[in-house]
C-alpha positions as CSV (number, residue, x, y, z in Angstrom):
1,M,-35.4,30.3,-156.3
2,I,-33.2,32.5,-158.4
3,F,-30.2,31.1,-160.3
4,T,-27.4,33.3,-161.3
5,N,-24.6,32.7,-163.7
6,H,-21.3,32.6,-161.7
7,Y,-19.2,32.5,-164.8
8,T,-17.9,36.0,-165.7
9,W,-15.9,37.1,-168.7
10,A,-12.8,37.0,-166.5
11,T,-13.4,33.4,-165.5
12,M,-14.0,32.4,-169.2
13,N,-10.8,34.3,-170.3
14,K,-8.8,32.4,-167.6
15,A,-10.2,29.1,-168.8
16,I,-9.3,29.9,-172.4
17,L,-5.8,31.1,-171.5
18,W,-5.2,27.9,-169.5
19,A,-6.4,25.7,-172.4
20,F,-4.1,27.6,-174.8
21,V,-1.1,27.3,-172.4
22,T,-1.8,23.6,-171.9
23,A,-2.1,22.9,-175.6
24,V,1.2,24.7,-176.4
25,A,3.0,22.9,-173.6
26,M,1.7,19.6,-174.8
27,K,2.9,20.3,-178.4
28,L,6.3,21.5,-177.2
29,F,7.0,18.8,-174.6
30,L,4.7,15.7,-175.0
31,F,3.1,15.2,-178.4
32,D,3.3,16.7,-181.9
33,L,1.2,16.3,-185.0
34,V,3.2,16.2,-188.3
35,I,1.8,16.1,-191.8
36,A,3.8,13.7,-194.0
37,D,5.2,15.1,-197.1
38,G,6.8,12.9,-199.8
39,S,6.7,9.3,-200.7
40,S,9.9,7.9,-199.0
41,M,7.9,6.0,-196.4
42,E,5.2,4.5,-198.7
43,P,3.2,2.3,-198.3
44,A,3.2,2.7,-194.5
45,I,3.0,6.5,-194.6
46,R,1.5,8.3,-197.5
47,P,1.8,12.0,-198.4
48,G,-0.8,14.0,-196.4
49,N,-1.0,11.4,-193.6
50,V,-1.1,13.0,-190.1
51,L,1.5,11.5,-187.7
52,V,1.1,11.5,-183.9
53,V,4.7,11.9,-182.6
54,S,5.7,11.2,-179.0
55,R,8.4,13.7,-177.9
56,L,9.0,11.7,-174.7
57,A,9.6,8.3,-176.2
58,Y,13.3,8.3,-175.7
59,G,13.9,11.1,-173.2
60,F,13.2,14.7,-172.3
61,R,14.6,17.7,-174.1
62,L,13.7,21.3,-174.4
63,P,12.4,22.2,-177.8
64,W,15.2,24.6,-178.5
65,A,18.0,22.4,-177.1
66,R,20.5,20.5,-179.2
67,S,20.5,17.4,-177.0
68,Y,18.4,15.5,-174.5
69,L,18.5,16.6,-170.8
70,W,17.5,13.1,-169.7
71,R,17.5,10.0,-171.8
72,W,15.7,6.9,-170.7
73,S,15.6,4.8,-173.9
74,A,17.1,4.4,-177.3
75,P,15.2,3.8,-180.5
76,G,14.6,0.2,-181.5
77,I,15.2,-1.3,-184.9
78,G,11.9,-0.8,-186.8
79,D,10.8,2.3,-184.9
80,V,9.5,5.1,-187.1
81,L,11.2,8.3,-186.1
82,V,10.9,12.0,-186.8
83,F,14.4,13.6,-186.7
84,Y,16.7,16.2,-188.2
85,T,19.1,15.1,-190.8
86,P,22.7,16.2,-190.5
87,E,21.8,19.0,-192.9
88,G,19.0,20.1,-190.6
89,Q,16.0,18.9,-192.6
90,R,13.1,17.4,-190.6
91,V,12.2,13.9,-191.9
92,V,10.4,10.7,-191.1
93,K,12.3,7.4,-191.5
94,R,12.6,4.0,-189.9
95,C,15.5,3.0,-187.6
96,A,17.3,0.2,-189.4
97,G,20.3,-0.3,-187.1
98,F,23.0,1.3,-185.1
99,A,26.3,2.7,-186.4
100,G,28.0,3.2,-183.1
101,M,27.5,4.9,-179.7
102,G,24.7,7.4,-180.1
103,E,24.2,7.0,-183.9
104,F,21.6,5.2,-185.9
105,I,20.9,4.3,-189.5
106,A,17.7,5.6,-190.9
107,L,16.1,4.2,-194.0
108,G,12.9,5.0,-195.9
109,D,10.5,2.2,-196.6
110,N,10.4,3.2,-200.3
111,S,14.1,2.8,-201.1
112,L,13.8,4.1,-204.6
113,Q,12.3,7.5,-203.4
114,S,14.1,7.9,-200.1
115,Y,16.8,10.3,-199.2
116,D,18.2,8.6,-196.1
117,S,21.3,7.3,-194.3
118,R,22.5,5.9,-197.6
119,S,23.0,9.5,-198.7
120,Y,23.9,11.4,-195.5
121,G,25.3,8.7,-193.2
122,P,24.4,7.8,-189.6
123,V,22.3,10.2,-187.6
124,D,23.1,11.3,-184.0
125,T,20.3,10.2,-181.6
126,D,20.3,13.7,-180.2
127,N,18.7,14.7,-183.6
128,I,15.5,12.7,-182.8
129,I,12.4,14.7,-182.3
130,G,10.2,11.8,-181.4
131,K,8.7,8.4,-182.2
132,V,5.7,8.0,-184.5
133,L,2.9,6.5,-182.5
134,G,0.2,6.6,-185.0
135,V,-0.8,7.4,-188.6
136,K,-4.2,8.8,-189.6
């Protein structure tokens, strides 16, 4: 009996392409990995920690869109979020409360080192990138 290899370069290239497309789609729409920088969330999150962020925790948005297309949940008090500040800086903070319709108060765990809502005010929920699911 003779066995032949049915995998050709074309088949392998297709598999590699599909794996790449799947990985990019997952990063853009489902999950993201973020490396923590700064000490504003210590001791829970230290500089250099890798954060697993769910982009679908509160709704669905296109990565380049300014607002959610569909929203199915709001952040809860105590949720650790990755979001854009009103100045456009990407940060990690904890939701400490709500300021009104569609706005939340974000505070760092290390209040002496944190640039947060005490400085820039409430944050629009459309600025949320995602919810931190895990820290490694």
